[in-house]
C-alpha positions in Angstrom: 129.1 92.7 132.7 131.7 90.1 131.8 133.7 90.4 128.6 136.6 88.4 126.6 138.8 90.1 124.3 139.4 88.2 120.8 142.6 88.3 119.2 142.2 88.0 115.4 143.1 89.8 112.0 140.8 92.6 113.6 140.4 91.9 117.3 137.2 92.5 119.3 135.6 92.3 122.6 132.8 89.9 123.4 130.5 91.4 126.2 128.0 89.1 128.4 125.2 91.1 129.8 122.1 90.6 131.7 120.6 93.9 130.1 121.5 94.8 126.2 119.4 98.0 126.2 121.3 99.9 128.8 124.8 98.2 127.5 123.9 99.1 123.8 123.4 103.0 125.0 126.5 103.1 126.5 128.6 101.5 123.4 126.9 103.8 121.1 126.8 107.0 122.7 127.4 109.5 120.4 127.1 107.8 117.0 124.2 107.1 114.4 123.1 103.9 113.2 120.4 101.2 112.3 118.9 98.5 114.2 117.7 95.3 112.4 115.4 93.3 114.3 113.2 90.5 112.8 109.3 90.8 112.9 109.0 88.2 115.6 111.2 90.3 117.9 109.4 93.7 117.7 107.4 93.6 121.0 110.6 93.1 122.9 112.2 96.3 121.4 110.8 99.1 123.2 113.5 101.6 122.2 116.2 102.4 120.0 119.5 104.6 121.0 119.1 108.2 120.2 120.4 108.8 116.6 119.2 105.3 115.6 116.6 104.0 113.3 114.7 100.6 113.8 114.3 98.5 110.5 112.0 95.7 111.0 113.2 92.4 108.8 111.3 89.3 107.7 111.6 86.5 110.1 114.3 84.0 110.0 115.6 82.6 106.6 113.6 84.9 105.0 116.0 87.5 105.3 118.6 85.6 103.5 117.5 86.6 99.8 119.2 88.9 97.6 116.3 90.9 97.0 116.2 91.4 101.1 119.8 92.4 101.2 119.3 95.1 98.5 116.2 96.3 100.1 117.8 96.6 103.6 120.9 98.0 102.1 118.4 100.8 100.3 116.8 101.5 103.8 120.0 101.9 105.2 121.3 104.5 102.6 117.9 106.4 102.9 119.0 107.2 106.4 122.0 108.6 105.4 124.2 106.5 107.6 127.8 108.1 107.6 131.2 106.0 107.7 131.5 106.8 111.5 127.7 104.6 111.7 127.0 101.4 113.0 124.8 98.4 112.5 123.1 96.4 115.1 121.5 92.8 114.6 119.4 91.8 117.2 118.1 88.2 116.5 119.2 85.0 115.5 121.9 83.6 113.3 120.0 85.1 110.1 119.8 88.6 111.4 123.2 89.1 113.0 124.9 87.1 109.6 122.9 90.0 107.7 124.0 92.5 110.1 127.7 91.6 109.6 127.3 91.2 105.6 125.2 94.9 105.4 128.2 96.3 107.5 131.0 95.0 105.5 129.1 96.2 102.3 127.8 99.5 103.3 130.3 102.5 102.4 133.0 99.6 102.1 132.6 98.6 106.0 131.4 100.2 108.9 131.3 99.0 112.6 128.4 96.2 113.5 127.1 95.0 116.6 125.7 91.5 117.1 123.2 90.9 119.8 122.3 87.3 119.7 118.9 86.0 121.0 119.9 82.4 120.3 123.3 80.2 120.7 123.4 80.1 116.8 123.3 84.2 116.4 
């Protein structure tokens, strides 16, 4: 794994890995959360870390509606995700954007992880 640190108002690390499943499990060990995945990628996500729920999303730009945002936010609330939880977005730019926006909105902000599947992600 190769990593770089980004220094900003809120610093963070960027990790480059060949196996996201093992790496994700190590980053979220002993935490709870949700994994957001567009329908077109569901066949590639064989499992999620223990304590995590898988939430399928519409594909592409269909994710960016207010109705979809509210629907996914409600599903996250139904999981009773706590303030120490994490939202993971696996997909392109629409999915990772949505994951970040949901994480910022839920309980006034929780951690989130983007796993981009495209250069725009």
